[in-house]
VEXBA-19963 format. One record per residue (C-alpha): x, y, z; residue number from 0. Coordinates in Angstrom, 2 decimals. Example, Ala and Ser with C-alpha at 12.3 -4.5 7.8 and 13.67 -1.06 7.14 Angstrom:
// residues 2
R, c1, c2, c3, seq
R, 12.30, -4.50, 7.80, 0
R, 13.67, -1.06, 7.14, 1
// end
This chain:
// residues 352
R, c1, c2, c3, seq
R, 148.68, 114.36, -211.11, 0
R, 150.49, 116.87, -208.88, 1
R, 151.81, 114.70, -206.04, 2
R, 153.53, 117.59, -204.34, 3
R, 150.22, 119.41, -203.92, 4
R, 148.52, 116.18, -202.81, 5
R, 151.13, 115.63, -200.08, 6
R, 150.71, 119.23, -198.97, 7
R, 146.94, 118.80, -198.73, 8
R, 147.34, 115.59, -196.73, 9
R, 149.64, 117.38, -194.29, 10
R, 147.17, 120.27, -194.02, 11
R, 144.23, 117.97, -193.34, 12
R, 146.09, 116.02, -190.66, 13
R, 147.13, 119.24, -188.90, 14
R, 143.57, 120.59, -189.06, 15
R, 142.22, 117.34, -187.65, 16
R, 144.68, 117.39, -184.76, 17
R, 143.75, 121.00, -184.03, 18
R, 140.02, 120.29, -184.07, 19
R, 138.66, 121.11, -180.62, 20
R, 136.07, 118.32, -180.77, 21
R, 137.42, 115.30, -182.58, 22
R, 141.06, 115.49, -181.47, 23
R, 140.17, 115.25, -177.74, 24
R, 137.37, 112.77, -178.45, 25
R, 139.81, 110.53, -180.35, 26
R, 142.31, 110.47, -177.49, 27
R, 139.55, 109.97, -174.93, 28
R, 138.03, 107.12, -176.96, 29
R, 141.32, 105.27, -177.37, 30
R, 142.12, 105.53, -173.67, 31
R, 138.56, 104.65, -172.60, 32
R, 138.25, 101.59, -174.84, 33
R, 141.64, 100.29, -173.77, 34
R, 140.86, 100.82, -170.09, 35
R, 137.42, 99.25, -170.41, 36
R, 138.90, 96.18, -172.06, 37
R, 141.40, 95.57, -169.27, 38
R, 138.98, 96.17, -166.38, 39
R, 136.43, 93.70, -167.78, 40
R, 136.75, 90.07, -166.58, 41
R, 138.77, 87.74, -168.77, 42
R, 136.83, 84.63, -167.77, 43
R, 133.39, 83.31, -168.61, 44
R, 130.75, 83.00, -165.91, 45
R, 129.82, 79.32, -165.84, 46
R, 126.88, 79.64, -163.41, 47
R, 123.77, 78.50, -165.29, 48
R, 120.07, 78.73, -164.64, 49
R, 118.14, 75.62, -165.66, 50
R, 114.81, 75.48, -167.46, 51
R, 112.53, 72.50, -166.74, 52
R, 109.52, 71.04, -168.52, 53
R, 107.59, 67.94, -167.48, 54
R, 103.96, 66.83, -167.87, 55
R, 104.11, 66.01, -164.16, 56
R, 106.77, 67.81, -162.16, 57
R, 107.75, 65.82, -159.04, 58
R, 108.22, 68.17, -156.05, 59
R, 110.93, 65.88, -154.74, 60
R, 112.92, 66.38, -157.96, 61
R, 112.70, 70.17, -157.74, 62
R, 113.71, 70.06, -154.07, 63
R, 116.67, 67.80, -154.82, 64
R, 117.87, 70.21, -157.53, 65
R, 117.52, 73.16, -155.14, 66
R, 119.58, 71.28, -152.54, 67
R, 122.35, 71.06, -155.13, 68
R, 122.22, 74.83, -155.72, 69
R, 120.58, 74.52, -159.14, 70
R, 117.98, 77.21, -159.92, 71
R, 114.91, 75.74, -161.65, 72
R, 112.53, 77.69, -163.90, 73
R, 109.43, 75.74, -164.96, 74
R, 108.33, 76.07, -168.60, 75
R, 104.95, 75.49, -170.22, 76
R, 106.16, 73.19, -172.98, 77
R, 109.28, 71.67, -174.48, 78
R, 109.07, 74.10, -177.40, 79
R, 108.86, 77.06, -174.99, 80
R, 111.94, 75.72, -173.23, 81
R, 113.89, 75.48, -176.50, 82
R, 112.79, 78.96, -177.56, 83
R, 113.94, 80.36, -174.23, 84
R, 117.32, 78.69, -174.67, 85
R, 117.71, 80.09, -178.19, 86
R, 117.03, 83.54, -176.74, 87
R, 119.82, 82.98, -174.23, 88
R, 117.71, 82.71, -171.05, 89
R, 119.06, 79.26, -170.13, 90
R, 122.22, 77.32, -170.88, 91
R, 120.69, 74.03, -169.76, 92
R, 117.18, 72.64, -170.22, 93
R, 115.68, 69.47, -168.70, 94
R, 112.70, 67.59, -170.12, 95
R, 111.18, 64.86, -167.96, 96
R, 109.51, 62.43, -170.35, 97
R, 106.11, 61.32, -169.10, 98
R, 105.51, 60.57, -165.41, 99
R, 109.09, 59.69, -164.60, 100
R, 108.60, 59.04, -160.89, 101
R, 105.61, 56.76, -161.53, 102
R, 107.64, 54.84, -164.10, 103
R, 110.44, 54.33, -161.62, 104
R, 108.03, 53.08, -158.95, 105
R, 106.68, 50.58, -161.45, 106
R, 110.19, 49.35, -162.20, 107
R, 110.14, 50.83, -165.68, 108
R, 112.70, 53.07, -167.28, 109
R, 112.05, 56.75, -166.97, 110
R, 113.40, 59.24, -169.44, 111
R, 115.26, 62.51, -169.06, 112
R, 116.31, 64.65, -172.01, 113
R, 118.97, 67.20, -171.24, 114
R, 119.33, 70.11, -173.67, 115
R, 122.60, 72.02, -173.55, 116
R, 123.16, 75.47, -175.01, 117
R, 125.96, 75.86, -177.52, 118
R, 128.20, 77.58, -174.96, 119
R, 127.87, 75.00, -172.17, 120
R, 131.31, 73.46, -171.42, 121
R, 131.77, 69.89, -172.62, 122
R, 133.53, 68.89, -169.41, 123
R, 130.39, 69.82, -167.42, 124
R, 127.86, 68.04, -169.63, 125
R, 128.65, 64.51, -168.44, 126
R, 128.90, 65.76, -164.86, 127
R, 125.47, 67.36, -165.09, 128
R, 123.86, 64.18, -166.42, 129
R, 125.57, 62.18, -163.67, 130
R, 124.19, 64.63, -161.12, 131
R, 120.65, 64.07, -162.43, 132
R, 121.03, 60.30, -162.25, 133
R, 122.39, 60.51, -158.71, 134
R, 119.48, 62.67, -157.59, 135
R, 116.95, 60.19, -158.98, 136
R, 118.76, 57.44, -157.11, 137
R, 118.61, 59.38, -153.85, 138
R, 114.92, 60.23, -154.35, 139
R, 113.89, 56.56, -154.73, 140
R, 116.62, 54.96, -152.64, 141
R, 117.21, 52.25, -155.21, 142
R, 119.40, 51.68, -158.25, 143
R, 118.07, 54.01, -160.90, 144
R, 116.70, 52.93, -164.24, 145
R, 116.75, 56.29, -166.02, 146
R, 117.65, 56.72, -169.67, 147
R, 119.27, 60.11, -170.08, 148
R, 119.86, 61.59, -173.53, 149
R, 121.59, 64.87, -174.31, 150
R, 121.09, 67.36, -177.10, 151
R, 123.15, 70.39, -178.16, 152
R, 120.91, 73.29, -179.09, 153
R, 122.51, 75.60, -181.68, 154
R, 126.08, 75.50, -183.00, 155
R, 128.40, 73.57, -180.72, 156
R, 130.69, 76.05, -178.93, 157
R, 132.35, 73.42, -176.79, 158
R, 135.74, 74.62, -175.60, 159
R, 135.26, 78.01, -177.24, 160
R, 133.62, 80.09, -174.52, 161
R, 134.64, 83.70, -175.10, 162
R, 134.84, 86.38, -172.41, 163
R, 132.67, 89.41, -173.06, 164
R, 135.66, 91.72, -173.36, 165
R, 137.02, 89.66, -176.27, 166
R, 133.60, 89.69, -177.94, 167
R, 133.73, 93.48, -177.74, 168
R, 137.00, 93.81, -179.70, 169
R, 135.19, 94.15, -183.09, 170
R, 132.84, 96.69, -181.47, 171
R, 135.77, 98.77, -180.20, 172
R, 137.32, 98.74, -183.67, 173
R, 134.08, 99.88, -185.27, 174
R, 133.63, 102.68, -182.74, 175
R, 137.10, 104.07, -183.48, 176
R, 136.60, 103.85, -187.25, 177
R, 133.24, 105.61, -187.10, 178
R, 134.63, 108.38, -184.89, 179
R, 137.27, 109.09, -187.50, 180
R, 134.81, 109.11, -190.37, 181
R, 132.74, 111.75, -188.55, 182
R, 135.94, 113.77, -188.18, 183
R, 136.64, 113.50, -191.91, 184
R, 133.08, 114.49, -192.81, 185
R, 133.32, 117.49, -190.46, 186
R, 136.61, 118.58, -192.04, 187
R, 135.19, 118.44, -195.58, 188
R, 132.00, 120.23, -194.53, 189
R, 133.99, 123.05, -192.91, 190
R, 135.96, 123.48, -196.13, 191
R, 132.71, 123.66, -198.09, 192
R, 131.37, 126.35, -195.76, 193
R, 134.58, 128.38, -196.00, 194
R, 134.79, 127.73, -199.76, 195
R, 138.29, 126.32, -199.32, 196
R, 137.61, 123.42, -201.66, 197
R, 136.32, 125.70, -204.39, 198
R, 139.42, 127.88, -204.04, 199
R, 141.73, 124.87, -204.32, 200
R, 140.20, 123.91, -207.66, 201
R, 141.18, 127.30, -209.08, 202
R, 144.81, 126.17, -208.72, 203
R, 146.41, 123.56, -211.00, 204
R, 145.04, 120.90, -208.62, 205
R, 142.38, 118.75, -210.30, 206
R, 139.37, 117.29, -208.50, 207
R, 140.84, 113.78, -208.81, 208
R, 143.90, 114.86, -206.85, 209
R, 141.76, 116.60, -204.26, 210
R, 139.65, 113.50, -203.65, 211
R, 142.74, 111.29, -203.57, 212
R, 144.24, 113.45, -200.83, 213
R, 141.02, 113.24, -198.81, 214
R, 140.89, 109.47, -199.28, 215
R, 144.46, 108.99, -198.10, 216
R, 143.83, 111.25, -195.11, 217
R, 140.62, 109.48, -194.12, 218
R, 141.94, 105.94, -194.53, 219
R, 145.27, 106.80, -192.90, 220
R, 143.84, 108.48, -189.80, 221
R, 141.23, 105.79, -189.23, 222
R, 143.64, 102.90, -189.84, 223
R, 146.49, 104.20, -187.67, 224
R, 144.26, 104.85, -184.67, 225
R, 142.35, 101.58, -184.78, 226
R, 145.65, 99.74, -185.28, 227
R, 147.06, 101.35, -182.13, 228
R, 143.99, 100.32, -180.14, 229
R, 144.15, 96.73, -181.40, 230
R, 147.85, 96.54, -180.53, 231
R, 147.12, 97.67, -176.97, 232
R, 144.16, 95.36, -176.25, 233
R, 145.65, 92.31, -177.95, 234
R, 143.74, 92.33, -181.22, 235
R, 146.96, 91.63, -183.13, 236
R, 148.04, 88.56, -181.16, 237
R, 146.91, 86.14, -183.88, 238
R, 147.19, 86.60, -187.64, 239
R, 148.32, 90.27, -187.37, 240
R, 148.61, 90.69, -191.15, 241
R, 145.06, 89.43, -191.64, 242
R, 143.71, 91.65, -188.86, 243
R, 145.53, 94.70, -190.24, 244
R, 144.20, 93.96, -193.73, 245
R, 140.68, 93.78, -192.33, 246
R, 141.12, 97.07, -190.48, 247
R, 142.49, 98.71, -193.62, 248
R, 139.43, 97.65, -195.60, 249
R, 137.26, 98.86, -192.73, 250
R, 139.01, 102.24, -192.89, 251
R, 138.28, 102.35, -196.63, 252
R, 134.61, 101.57, -195.92, 253
R, 134.14, 104.33, -193.34, 254
R, 136.04, 106.82, -195.51, 255
R, 133.49, 106.24, -198.27, 256
R, 130.72, 106.72, -195.71, 257
R, 132.42, 109.95, -194.61, 258
R, 132.38, 111.23, -198.20, 259
R, 128.69, 110.41, -198.52, 260
R, 127.92, 112.15, -195.22, 261
R, 129.85, 115.26, -196.27, 262
R, 128.06, 115.39, -199.63, 263
R, 124.64, 115.18, -197.95, 264
R, 125.31, 117.48, -194.98, 265
R, 124.56, 121.19, -195.27, 266
R, 126.35, 122.19, -192.07, 267
R, 128.16, 120.75, -189.06, 268
R, 124.90, 119.91, -187.28, 269
R, 123.87, 117.84, -190.29, 270
R, 127.16, 115.95, -190.08, 271
R, 126.42, 115.02, -186.46, 272
R, 122.90, 113.87, -187.35, 273
R, 124.06, 111.75, -190.28, 274
R, 126.97, 110.43, -188.22, 275
R, 124.78, 109.24, -185.35, 276
R, 122.38, 107.58, -187.78, 277
R, 125.22, 105.83, -189.63, 278
R, 126.79, 104.65, -186.37, 279
R, 123.53, 103.19, -185.07, 280
R, 123.00, 101.25, -188.29, 281
R, 126.57, 100.00, -188.52, 282
R, 126.56, 98.84, -184.89, 283
R, 123.64, 96.43, -185.40, 284
R, 125.80, 93.45, -186.53, 285
R, 127.88, 93.80, -183.35, 286
R, 124.89, 92.80, -181.23, 287
R, 124.89, 89.40, -182.93, 288
R, 128.39, 88.85, -181.55, 289
R, 127.73, 90.20, -178.07, 290
R, 124.39, 88.39, -177.75, 291
R, 124.25, 85.37, -180.11, 292
R, 120.77, 84.72, -181.45, 293
R, 119.56, 88.31, -181.09, 294
R, 119.84, 89.15, -184.80, 295
R, 119.19, 87.00, -187.87, 296
R, 120.73, 86.63, -191.31, 297
R, 119.34, 89.94, -192.60, 298
R, 122.23, 91.79, -190.91, 299
R, 124.43, 90.66, -193.79, 300
R, 123.02, 93.51, -195.87, 301
R, 124.80, 95.94, -193.50, 302
R, 128.41, 96.44, -194.69, 303
R, 129.86, 96.53, -191.16, 304
R, 128.80, 92.89, -190.70, 305
R, 131.74, 91.76, -192.81, 306
R, 134.13, 93.82, -190.69, 307
R, 132.95, 92.71, -187.24, 308
R, 132.38, 89.10, -188.30, 309
R, 135.88, 88.84, -189.77, 310
R, 137.44, 90.39, -186.66, 311
R, 135.41, 88.05, -184.45, 312
R, 136.37, 84.95, -186.43, 313
R, 140.07, 85.81, -186.54, 314
R, 140.60, 87.22, -183.04, 315
R, 138.35, 84.84, -181.10, 316
R, 138.27, 81.67, -183.23, 317
R, 141.73, 81.80, -184.86, 318
R, 140.36, 81.72, -188.41, 319
R, 142.80, 82.13, -191.29, 320
R, 142.65, 83.65, -194.76, 321
R, 140.78, 80.66, -196.16, 322
R, 137.99, 81.08, -193.63, 323
R, 137.33, 84.79, -194.11, 324
R, 138.42, 85.64, -197.66, 325
R, 134.81, 85.96, -198.81, 326
R, 134.14, 88.50, -196.05, 327
R, 137.22, 90.46, -197.10, 328
R, 136.11, 90.48, -200.72, 329
R, 132.63, 91.77, -199.85, 330
R, 134.11, 94.34, -197.45, 331
R, 136.44, 95.61, -200.18, 332
R, 133.55, 95.77, -202.67, 333
R, 131.43, 97.80, -200.25, 334
R, 134.35, 100.09, -199.41, 335
R, 135.29, 100.74, -203.03, 336
R, 131.63, 101.32, -203.98, 337
R, 131.07, 103.76, -201.11, 338
R, 134.24, 105.72, -201.92, 339
R, 133.18, 105.96, -205.58, 340
R, 129.63, 107.02, -204.71, 341
R, 130.90, 109.56, -202.18, 342
R, 133.44, 110.92, -204.64, 343
R, 130.82, 111.34, -207.36, 344
R, 128.49, 113.07, -204.90, 345
R, 131.21, 115.49, -203.75, 346
R, 132.28, 116.15, -207.34, 347
R, 128.69, 117.06, -208.19, 348
R, 128.45, 119.38, -205.19, 349
R, 131.69, 121.15, -206.17, 350
R, 130.40, 122.00, -209.64, 351
// end
């Protein structure tokens, strides 16, 4: 394999990419915009919660007492409807009044309150919220309360792990940068097809294996370097930097393979844009599960980008180590290697 020619081709491709009037400015603009957006977004979690309420008989005095405490009440048709609304993210706290609570208190019996907390509700506020409910019942009846309050965590317990939105968006920023670079690579290859540059190169001693190796190194290198710079700026490398960089490198391999496949299927530059937008929309779907937990289900695991964004999310926001994400890395590598091979075979066939 002629390494001197391969290095020359890599240098040529990098120079052509930097001179591209579309992707060079877009790349700089994207890096600056994502970094700026990250720092202007709030770094705290909004802990103001709307409360859902279900009771067979809803005492007006109870609703009024909650309103006096600044708690917004939304009445629900059933306990199941309340739980479904919480799973969808409409409420962080749900209250179920068991039976006719006020009548039970007047009769000297124990009334029941079930408090349902969402997975993101802070642990330090759970006991305080239950105490608030008990105090309100006491004030309503003017006597020592006899209320049994039970609590329930709905969904995975996220106690102490509330994550600001800007930190949830770190995997999304990384994916945006990687996909921008893969569209640039696909555009570069398509231009060389249109100008018959690739066909001319194969007339030289350069073999097709060397040509595809140079394109692979260019694609992975450009994507990896730029996403690494963004992560360094916004703090994505604060914890487990080697693990994060390894994940980004595998992500760059994945999008390079996608770039090859796009270039092999595209007939012109407009086709590259169409395929690129379609690929980006599909690959972004797993990110919504991180931004809005509960929106997507387990089927997103068939999308290769899931293993990139999930690994980044686990490492950056939950401090996971190699043992916690090695399976994701293995699947991500398998997808990346498979896509590069498929893309290479498709380009080889088009060059013949």
